[in-house]
N, C-alpha and C positions, 0 to 999 in steps of 0.2 A: 664307339656307340654313337657319338653325335654327329660324325660324318656320315654314318650309314643313314641315320634318321633325315638328315638334312639331303643326302643324295635320292632316297625315296620321295621326298616331298618335292623335289625338283623334276623328279621323273613323272611323278602322278600330275604335275601341273601342265607338263609338255604333252602327256596323253590327253588330258581334258581338252586341250586347245587345238582343235582338228582344223586341218586346213579346208578352205573352200574353194573350189573350182567353178569357173565360168567359162562355157563354150557354145557355140552357135552350129546347128545342124545346118544340112543342104537346104532346108526349105526357110531358113532366117530364123527359126524359133530358137530364143536362148535359153539354155539348160543350166542348172546349178547342181553340183554334185560334191561329195566329199573324197571323192577319188578322180584323179585326172584320166580322161579318155585317151585310149590307144590310137584311134584313127582320126580324131580331130585334134586342132591345135586347141588347147585349154590354157587358161590364164588362171593364175592363183589370184583371188581376191581377199584383201585384207579385211578381216571382219573384227570391229572393235568390241572386246568384251565388256559389258557394261556391269558385269556381275548380276548379283541378286537385286530385286527391286528394294528400294527403301521401304521401311516399315512405315505404315501411316501415322500421321501427326493428328493431333487434336484437331486441327484447320482442315485436314482432309477427312476426317470422320464429319465434321460440320457439312463441309460441301457435299459430301456424298449423302447426309441425312437432308440437306436442302434439296437435292435433286431427286431423292426419292419422293419427298414431300411434294415437289412439283409434278412429277410423275403421277402421282396418285391422284393429285388433284385434276390434272389434265384427263386421266381416265373417269373420273367421277363426272366432270364435265361432258365428255363423250357419251356416258352412260344416260345423262340427263337429256341430251340433246337426241338422243336415240328414242328415249322414252316420249319426249315431246312428239317426235316425227310419227312415232306409232299410234300415238292419242289422235293426232291430226288425221291420220290415214283412217283409224277408227271412226271418227266423226264424218268423215266424207263417205265412208262404206255405208253408215247409217243414213245419212242424207239419201244416197243412192237407192237403198232399200225403200225408204218413204217414197221417193218419186217413182220407183218401180211400182210399188203397190197401188199408187193414185193411178198411173197411166193404165195399169192392167184393169182396175175397177172401170175407169173411163172406157176401155176397150169392150169390156163385157156389157155395160151400158149401150154403147154404139150397135153392138151385135143383137142385143135383145129389144131395142127399140124399133118401131116400125118408120118413125119420122123422128127427125132431130129438129130441134129448133133452139134459138137464143131469144134472149129478152132484149127488147128495145129501151130506149130511154124512159119511155111511158110504161114499161113493164109487160107490154103487149109481145105475145109470142111471134117470131119470125122464124119461118120453117126453112131449113136448109135444103138446098138442090141435092139431087143424086150425086152429081159431078163434085160439089163441093163436100159431100160426106165422103166420098171416095179419097179426096185430098186430106181430109181431116184423119180418116182412117190410116193413111199411109203415114202421116205425121206422127200418129200415135206409135205405129209399129216401129218407126225409126227410133222414137224415144224409148219405146220397151227394149229395143234392141240394145240401146245404149245404156241405159240403166240398170237392167237386169242380166244382162251377161257378166 
């Protein structure tokens, strides 16, 4: 009975260790298989059986926990950075809306007014010529296009 059990164990160990064959096709691509090919020359490759992976020790668990903590911290930093970026974009958007509204109000004023003027140092009105008014209107249109779109 012992001999039968021993023979059975030996046969099972041979069955579990299958051979690996390496061969190269006509295009130069390397292939691996558990069976030799009939039309190409295949070479048996020695594969070292490492067995099962060792169980994790307390040290492995600590390093795994440390890696997990570092990963979580990195993800939290990324979230904070993205949140700050969104807040900056929101602030820029708000500033652009304010500029847009201000420039549109100026444009409405330019269109309604018969004559435009600026105040000089003494507080006297200096009227703007039609060509300067056209340039100022074009400048405002560019600013409206930039900040309102």
